[in-house]
N, C-alpha and C positions, 0 to 999 in steps of 0.2 A: 819943091812946093812944102810952102806951111803947113803945119796939121792945125786947126785950129781945135783946142783942148774942148771950148766949149761946145762946139760945131760935132763935134765926138761922141760926148756925154749925149748932147742932145739925141744924137742920131740913137744910140744904145738904150737911151730910155723910150725913145719912140719904137725903139726894135720890140723892147719889152713888152711894154703897151699893145704893140700890134700882135705880139705872140699872146700877151691874157686874152686879149681879142677874141681871136681867133681860135684860142683854145676853148673860151668860154661859149661863144655863139658860132662856132663854126665846126671845130674840132670835136666838139662834147656832143652835138647832136648827132653827128658823122655817126661818132663813136659808140651813142647809144641805138641808133639804126644799126648798125650794123651787127652789134650783141643780139640787138632783138631778130634781126633777120637770122642771126646765126641760131640762134635758140628755135626760131620758127623752122628752120633749113631743119633744125637737129629732130624736133618733134614729130616733121613731115616724115622724115626719114626712120623713126622708132614706128610710126603709123604703119607705115610701108612695110618695116620687118614684120611686125605683126600682121599685114595684111599677106604679105607674102605666105608668113608660117601659118595663118589661118588657110590659105589656098592650096599650099603644099598637105597642109593635114585631109584636108577637101577630098586632096588628089588621091592621096594615098585609101581614104575609105573609100570613095569608089574604086580605085583598081581592087580593092581586096572585096567589095562587092560583085565586081564581076568575075574575080576569082574565084569566089562562093558561089557566086551563080553556075558558071563553068563547069565547077566541080559537082554542081549538084542539077545540072539542069539534066542528063542522062537517067538520074534516079529519079527527079521528078515526072519525066516522060514516062519512064517504065511505072512509074506508080498510078499517073495519069489513065495510060495505056489500060493498065489492069483494071482501075474502076470502072472504065466504059466497057470495057469485057464483061465483069461482072453485072453493070444494070441493062448490058446488052441480054445475059441471060437468063437475070430476072424476069426481063420484061417477056423475054421466050418463053419462060417457064409459066409466067402470069397468063400469056396468050393463052397455052397451051392446057391449061388447067381449065380457061373460058370455056375452049373449044369444047374440052371433056365433058364441064358440064352442061352447057348445050346440048351433046349429043346424048349424051344422060337422061336430060329433060325429054328429049326428042324420042328417044328409046320407051321411056317410061310413058308418055302420051300415047304410043302408038302399041303399048303392050293393053294400056287399060283401054283404049278402044278396042283393040280384040278384044278382050275380055268380056269387053260391054256387049259387042256384038254376040259372040260365042254364047254368053249367058241368058242374052235374050231370045237366040235361037233354041238353047237347051230349054229354058223357060216354054217356049210356043212348044217343044217337041214332048214334053212333060206334059202340058197341058192334055195336046190332043191323043198321048197316048193312054191315058188315063181317063179321059172320055169316051174313047172307041174303048176302051176295055168295060166300062159301067155299061156300053151298050152293048157289048157283044154278052156280055155277064146276062144284063136283063132279057135280051132275047132268045138265050139259049136254055132257062131257066122253067123247068116242066114239072110234073108231077111224080117224075123219080125223082128228082134233084131235090125236091122240096121237100120228100119222104127220108131221104137220104141226112138231109141237113137236120131236119126234126130229130131223126136218130141219134146224131150226134151231138146236137145240144142237147138231149134227154142223158148223153153218155157222161156228158164234162158234167152236168149238174150232180148226178150220183155219184160222179168218182170224183170231187172236187180234192184238191190234196187237202191235208188237216190243216195249214194255215188258213186258206182259201174259206174253206168251208165254217171254221171259226168266226170269220170276220163275217159271212155271210149271216151266221146264226146270231150275232150279235145286232147287224143291220135290221134283219127281221123282228127280234127282241124290241129293240127301238122304236121300229115301226109300229108297233102292236101298241106300245106304250102312248106313241104319239097319235094313234086311231090312223096312221096312213097309210094308203095301200099298196100293194105290189103290182107294179107293171110291168105287162108282156109284149111287146111289139114282134110284129113279124110283116115278110114282103109279100106274103102270100096268106089267104086263109086259111085258119087253122081250124082243123074237125074239133068237133065237141069234145072227143075220146082223147085225142091228144092233148088239147088245153085239161084235161082231167090228170093226166099221165103227170104233166108238167107241176097241177097243182099239188098232188101226192106226193110229188118225189120233192117239194118244197116242206111238205108238213112232215117230211119224217127229218129235215133240216132243222127249222124253228115253225113256231107258231106265227099267223099271222090273222090279221081282221078282213079286210078286202083284198078280191084278185080283179083287174082289171087287164083288159085285152084290148088292144086295136091293132088296124091293120096299117103300116107303112110300108109303102114302095121304095122309098127311098136308102132304105137297109140294104137291096138288092141281096136277094136270095140269103134271107139269114132270119136269125132271131136276137132280141135281146131284152133281158131281164134287168128293170131298173127298181132297186129298193133305196129308200133313202141312206147314203150312205157307201153305196154299193153297186154294180154291176157286172152283170156277166153276160156278154154276147158271142154268139158267132155267125159269122156274116160276113161276105165278101168285102163290104165297105173297111171294115178295119184291114183287111187284105192290101187294100186300093191306096187306103191312106197311109198305110208304113211303105209303100212303095213309093208315094209321093213325098216323105219324109225321107227316104233314102236319098231320091233324087235331089230332093234339096239339099241335104247334107254334102252330095258331091259336088252341084252348082255353088258351091258354099267354096269350097275349097280352090287354092290357088288353079291356073292352068297348067301350069309345070309340072304339079304336084300329081294331075290327074292323067298328064300324059307321062308319065313316070310309073 
């Protein structure tokens, strides 16, 4: 078989042209596509590795949190139990204080009501006692008692202490200068001689211009001498008033103090 050089050359040229055309229009795009695909796969692999690293870090963080929670769970439970117990004790103490306060208010209310009732009863008893005493003394007054009262009054008038005598003397002198009268009251009629005896006893102490006498049954067995700025009395009213004041003073004291 004869080899045609021209044909061989033509075949070679055709082959080279085919290679150039394949490289330009086939192998080049395929190579570039393969390179691009390779780069994309490499980028995806890199992203996957990053995500895996992140996932591993997150897993480690969660695992550490679980370990920390497990490690502190008992301590937190103990603290929570302690807080709950403290809260329970605090509320119990508050409830106890409220109950004690209510009980104290109740006891104070009962004590005040008791004191009010007792004071009212004692005041009534005081009034009845003094009223009965007034009536009894008024009924017991007789001539003999009136004479003794008059004599006792004269004795007190003539035997006044120095300080009292000076006070009466000053009052008489002031009344003399002012023109006021000496006033003598008695719960029973005084004989003229008795009035004269009292007048003379007064003149021994000091001077005065007028002497007035009046009957005053409210005095209850007694006499009362009034000069402006001075009063000398001897009657059972004073004793009854003193008794009333003493009883009132006792009533003003707490019930516990009276019982003691």
